[in-house]
N, CA, C and O of each residue as an XYZ file, in Angstrom:
400
protein
N       0.855     -1.075     -0.063
C       0.106      0.082     -0.383
C       0.931      1.509      0.219
O       1.714      1.655      1.158
N       0.377      2.436     -0.759
C       1.506      3.418     -0.912
C       1.413      4.109      0.216
O       0.326      3.975      0.780
N       2.456      5.052      0.924
C       2.368      5.825      2.063
C       1.429      6.912      2.029
O       0.863      7.335      3.037
N       1.264      7.362      0.871
C      -0.041      8.417      0.988
C      -1.876      7.941      1.170
O      -2.885      8.501      1.597
N      -1.477      6.366      0.463
C      -2.983      5.507      1.151
C      -3.304      5.328      2.315
O      -4.451      5.201      2.743
N      -1.977      5.298      3.113
C      -1.982      4.472      4.060
C      -1.927      6.068      5.322
O      -2.132      5.885      6.521
N      -1.710      7.096      4.915
C      -1.860      7.968      5.777
C      -3.132      8.494      5.834
O      -3.698      8.957      6.825
N      -3.500      8.404      4.831
C      -5.261      8.910      4.755
C      -6.221      7.614      5.205
O      -7.421      7.664      5.471
N      -5.602      6.780      5.210
C      -6.782      5.624      5.962
C      -6.413      5.742      7.639
O      -7.261      5.946      8.508
N      -5.362      5.616      7.813
C      -5.276      6.016      9.084
C      -5.583      7.485      9.590
O      -5.558      7.635     10.812
N      -5.843      8.480      8.880
C      -6.216      9.733      9.293
C      -7.992      9.987      9.322
O      -8.638     10.861      9.902
N      -8.372      9.042      8.599
C      -9.662      8.851      8.772
C     -10.218      7.834      9.464
O     -11.445      7.756      9.406
N      -9.443      6.779     10.310
C      -9.870      6.336     11.046
C      -9.830      6.921     12.796
O     -10.491      6.594     13.782
N      -8.677      7.957     12.576
C      -9.208      8.753     13.609
C      -9.951      9.698     13.655
O     -10.261     10.188     14.741
N     -10.427     10.197     12.449
C     -11.529     11.020     12.761
C     -12.967     10.120     13.154
O     -13.921     10.255     13.921
N     -12.716      9.590     12.611
C     -14.049      8.063     13.428
C     -14.015      7.835     14.998
O     -14.926      7.703     15.816
N     -12.660      7.836     15.119
C     -12.326      7.751     16.841
C     -12.583      9.058     17.796
O     -13.062      9.113     18.929
N     -12.140      9.993     17.014
C     -12.699     11.176     17.514
C     -14.176     11.470     17.721
O     -14.677     11.856     18.777
N     -14.704     11.275     16.762
C     -15.868     11.325     16.314
C     -17.267     10.858     17.177
O     -18.294     11.408     17.575
N     -16.526      9.201     17.224
C     -17.696      8.197     18.365
C     -17.039      8.735     19.758
O     -17.935      8.857     20.593
N     -15.746      9.100     20.279
C     -15.974      9.400     21.550
C     -16.549     10.552     22.157
O     -16.830     10.700     23.346
N     -16.780     11.816     20.670
C     -17.611     12.924     21.529
C     -18.484     12.396     21.243
O     -18.943     12.273     22.378
N     -19.298     11.850     20.531
C     -20.954     11.658     20.357
C     -21.229     10.596     21.584
O     -22.389     10.549     21.993
N     -20.224      9.712     22.222
C     -20.834      8.990     23.112
C     -20.515      9.861     24.918
O     -21.245      9.749     25.902
N     -19.617     10.418     24.846
C     -19.578     11.470     25.512
C     -20.790     12.743     25.554
O     -21.578     12.604     26.489
N     -20.910     13.334     25.120
C     -22.344     14.225     24.898
C     -23.398     13.027     25.381
O     -23.595     12.940     26.593
N     -23.857     12.408     24.787
C     -25.036     11.305     25.065
C     -24.731     11.016     26.517
O     -25.551     11.295     27.392
N     -23.395     10.380     26.820
C     -23.686     10.472     28.256
C     -23.736     11.140     29.173
O     -23.853     10.752     30.336
N     -23.620     12.741     28.624
C     -24.264     14.008     29.610
C     -24.969     14.134     29.494
O     -25.606     14.274     30.538
N     -25.654     14.235     28.390
C     -27.013     14.416     28.238
C     -28.190     13.100     28.715
O     -29.280     13.376     29.218
N     -27.850     12.047     28.517
C     -28.571     11.074     29.600
C     -28.539     11.441     30.848
O     -29.658     11.480     31.361
N     -27.696     11.716     31.507
C     -27.427     12.460     32.945
C     -27.281     13.876     33.234
O     -26.259     14.229     33.821
N     -27.995     14.580     32.967
C     -28.249     15.966     32.885
C     -27.247     16.356     33.372
O     -27.232     17.095     34.356
N     -25.806     15.761     32.534
C     -24.463     17.051     33.055
C     -24.716     18.195     31.890
O     -25.622     18.099     31.062
N     -23.820     19.242     31.948
C     -23.564     19.900     31.257
C     -22.095     20.331     31.061
O     -21.498     20.890     31.980
N     -21.586     20.110     30.033
C     -20.712     20.532     29.198
C     -20.232     21.550     28.762
O     -20.833     21.988     27.782
N     -19.038     22.346     29.224
C     -19.447     23.473     28.273
C     -17.647     23.157     27.454
O     -17.522     23.623     26.322
N     -16.730     22.602     27.902
C     -15.697     22.228     27.038
C     -15.661     20.524     26.724
O     -16.222     19.549     27.223
N     -14.543     20.773     25.458
C     -14.631     19.272     25.184
C     -13.235     19.220     24.058
O     -13.282     19.357     22.836
N     -12.073     18.987     24.885
C     -11.146     18.472     24.053
C     -10.414     17.245     24.176
O      -9.779     16.926     25.181
N     -10.561     16.292     22.706
C     -10.110     14.935     22.595
C      -9.015     14.912     21.938
O      -8.954     15.005     20.712
N      -7.634     14.730     23.030
C      -6.637     14.274     22.364
C      -6.081     13.071     21.972
O      -6.845     12.118     21.819
N      -4.873     12.930     21.778
C      -4.982     11.332     21.242
C      -4.799     10.659     22.309
O      -5.543      9.693     22.137
N      -4.082     10.473     23.731
C      -3.766     10.432     24.661
C      -4.462     10.317     25.684
O      -4.128      9.358     26.378
N      -5.660     11.163     26.222
C      -6.471     11.969     27.371
C      -7.771     12.970     26.921
O      -7.599     13.648     25.907
N      -8.617     13.045     27.390
C      -9.468     13.991     27.390
C      -9.359     15.206     28.107
O      -8.455     15.198     28.942
N      -9.909     16.073     28.037
C      -9.703     17.428     28.779
C     -11.171     17.646     28.587
O     -11.366     17.614     27.372
N     -12.234     17.842     29.193
C     -13.931     18.430     29.501
C     -13.891     19.703     31.061
O     -13.201     19.889     32.064
N     -15.028     20.261     30.435
C     -15.432     20.983     31.869
C     -16.865     20.184     31.993
O     -17.526     19.772     31.040
N     -17.085     20.100     32.929
C     -18.379     19.032     33.174
C     -19.290     19.890     34.356
O     -18.721     20.351     35.346
N     -20.567     20.027     34.169
C     -21.159     20.559     35.405
C     -22.170     19.875     36.440
O     -23.248     20.470     36.430
N     -22.143     19.069     37.104
C     -22.741     17.981     37.773
C     -23.213     18.392     38.803
O     -22.762     19.453     39.234
N     -24.455     17.586     39.675
C     -25.310     17.962     40.855
C     -24.001     17.630     41.937
O     -22.807     17.679     41.641
N     -24.522     17.316     43.127
C     -24.191     16.881     44.442
C     -23.909     15.058     44.402
O     -23.013     14.405     44.936
N     -24.926     14.667     43.650
C     -25.043     13.405     44.210
C     -23.856     12.073     43.897
O     -23.957     10.851     44.010
N     -23.141     12.643     43.620
C     -22.224     11.800     42.844
C     -20.508     12.207     43.368
O     -19.897     13.268     43.237
N     -20.053     10.832     44.021
C     -18.056     11.860     43.408
C     -17.795     11.544     42.648
O     -18.377     10.736     41.924
N     -16.530     12.200     42.464
C     -16.012     12.712     41.366
C     -15.755     11.942     40.570
O     -15.947     12.005     39.356
N     -15.042     10.702     41.513
C     -14.751      9.469     40.668
C     -15.674      8.538     40.062
O     -15.445      7.700     39.189
N     -16.988      8.873     40.791
C     -18.131      7.855     39.824
C     -18.123      8.591     38.905
O     -18.204      7.960     37.851
N     -18.059      9.736     38.762
C     -18.166     10.801     37.043
C     -17.609     10.087     35.937
O     -17.998      9.611     34.870
N     -16.207     10.224     36.807
C     -15.540     10.294     35.777
C     -15.086      8.676     35.368
O     -14.382      8.646     34.358
N     -15.277      7.774     35.780
C     -15.363      6.226     35.930
C     -16.738      6.181     34.891
O     -16.631      5.379     33.964
N     -17.687      6.765     34.944
C     -18.532      6.691     34.108
C     -18.580      6.808     32.998
O     -19.066      5.980     32.227
N     -17.848      8.364     32.559
C     -17.593      8.404     31.195
C     -16.836      7.864     30.831
O     -16.680      8.136     29.641
N     -15.653      6.617     31.436
C     -14.619      6.376     31.012
C     -15.354      4.489     30.205
O     -15.057      3.748     29.267
N     -16.264      4.518     31.194
C     -17.161      3.187     30.902
C     -18.021      3.421     29.040
O     -17.975      2.785     27.987
N     -18.629      4.523     29.456
C     -19.385      4.770     28.321
C     -18.340      4.880     27.118
O     -18.437      4.079     26.189
N     -17.066      6.126     27.116
C     -16.392      5.846     25.861
C     -15.644      4.491     25.247
O     -15.223      4.336     24.100
N     -15.612      3.657     26.246
C     -15.149      2.137     25.826
C     -15.903      1.416     25.489
O     -15.645      0.645     24.566
N     -17.529      1.414     26.347
C     -18.495      0.621     25.657
C     -18.839      1.338     23.943
O     -19.438      0.614     23.149
N     -18.476      2.545     23.571
C     -18.898      2.674     22.213
C     -17.668      2.223     21.460
O     -17.766      2.219     20.233
N     -16.607      1.869     21.962
C     -15.504      1.569     21.066
C     -15.359     -0.024     21.501
O     -14.219     -0.447     21.690
N     -16.483     -0.912     21.664
C     -16.537     -2.654     21.725
C     -16.159     -2.707     22.949
O     -16.095     -3.843     23.420
N     -15.836     -1.690     23.740
C     -14.755     -2.253     24.984
C     -13.527     -2.628     25.236
O     -13.000     -3.423     26.013
N     -12.987     -1.512     23.997
C     -11.828     -0.921     24.031
C     -11.680     -0.149     24.792
O     -12.758      0.245     25.238
N     -10.661      0.415     25.302
C     -10.167      1.381     26.399
C      -8.488      2.387     25.753
O      -7.331      2.249     25.354
N      -9.291      3.114     25.993
C      -7.941      3.774     25.001
C      -6.727      4.678     25.995
O      -5.603      4.857     25.528
N      -7.070      5.167     27.281
C      -6.619      6.009     27.937
C      -6.158      4.720     29.270
O      -6.712      3.627     29.386
N      -4.990      5.261     30.172
C      -4.781      4.991     31.499
C      -6.483      5.320     31.967
O      -7.437      6.028     31.643
N      -6.033      4.125     33.085
C      -7.300      4.308     34.208
C      -7.134      5.466     35.336
O      -7.039      5.395     36.561
N      -7.135      6.255     34.686
C      -6.473      7.605     35.650
C      -7.254      8.728     35.358
O      -7.822      8.896     34.278
N      -7.309      9.872     36.766
C      -7.763     11.032     36.279
C      -7.618     12.317     36.851
O      -7.259     12.202     38.023
N      -7.760     13.577     36.474
C      -7.570     14.438     37.455
C      -8.790     15.233     37.630
O      -9.262     15.167     36.495
N      -9.451     15.810     38.191
C     -10.502     16.425     38.822
C     -10.305     17.630     39.650
O     -10.113     17.526     40.862
N     -10.337     18.555     39.160
C     -10.351     20.312     39.703
C     -11.567     20.660     39.822
O     -12.438     19.862     39.476
N     -11.889     21.849     40.305
C     -13.411     22.587     40.747
C     -13.229     23.896     39.930
O     -12.242     24.402     39.397
N     -14.547     24.267     40.022
C     -14.652     25.859     39.466
C     -15.608     26.323     40.442
O     -16.264     25.457     41.022
N     -15.814     27.614     40.744
C     -16.327     28.326     41.630
C     -17.230     28.423     42.892
O     -16.520     27.650     43.535
N     -17.853     28.624     43.448
C     -17.984     28.447     45.154
C     -17.477     27.837     45.244
O     -16.310     28.107     45.526
N     -17.945     26.247     45.066
C     -17.603     25.199     46.012
C     -15.988     25.311     46.115
O     -15.241     25.108     47.072
N     -15.707     25.732     44.701
C     -13.895     25.681     45.324
C     -13.607     26.808     45.979
O     -12.642     26.706     46.737
N     -13.965     27.521     45.948
C     -13.551     29.015     47.019
C     -13.884     28.298     48.075
O     -12.860     27.940     48.657
N     -15.094     27.828     48.724
C     -15.222     27.482     50.166
C     -14.005     26.244     50.447
O     -13.811     25.992     51.636
N     -13.521     25.784     49.848
C     -12.494     24.525     49.851
C     -11.110     25.454     50.036
O     -10.413     25.348     51.045
N     -10.853     26.211     49.138
C      -9.681     26.782     49.376
C      -9.499     27.293     50.982
O      -8.478     27.232     51.668
N     -10.569     27.714     51.274
C     -10.450     28.540     52.843
C     -10.641     27.749     54.151
O     -10.816     28.030     55.336
N     -10.470     26.069     53.028
C     -10.697     25.114     54.310
C     -11.523     24.850     54.889
O     -11.359     24.189     55.915
N     -13.202     25.399     54.333
C     -14.062     25.121     54.899
C     -14.784     23.820     54.732
O     -14.230     23.491     53.683
N     -15.865     22.529     55.063
C     -16.523     21.854     54.584
C     -15.991     20.790     55.158
O     -16.435     19.669     54.911
């Protein structure tokens, strides 16, 4: 197979993976009444800002998204089983002051 055709095939496959990942994240957000304001899908991880209620822990929320993406790709996992969670807004300010 010529290199140009191989690169085109790889590029199409990458776009398909990105589109499927994006769709699964947005669908999961809608099903769980989460609000996503930013979403960036990178080759080895995902960044997104999500608004959620107080009923679940951050770990539960992250794992639910990781499982949703894996299920959308036939059970394949693309990323390590790790995450970073930060907070934005008044809740962050309360934690920063040592309250709560």
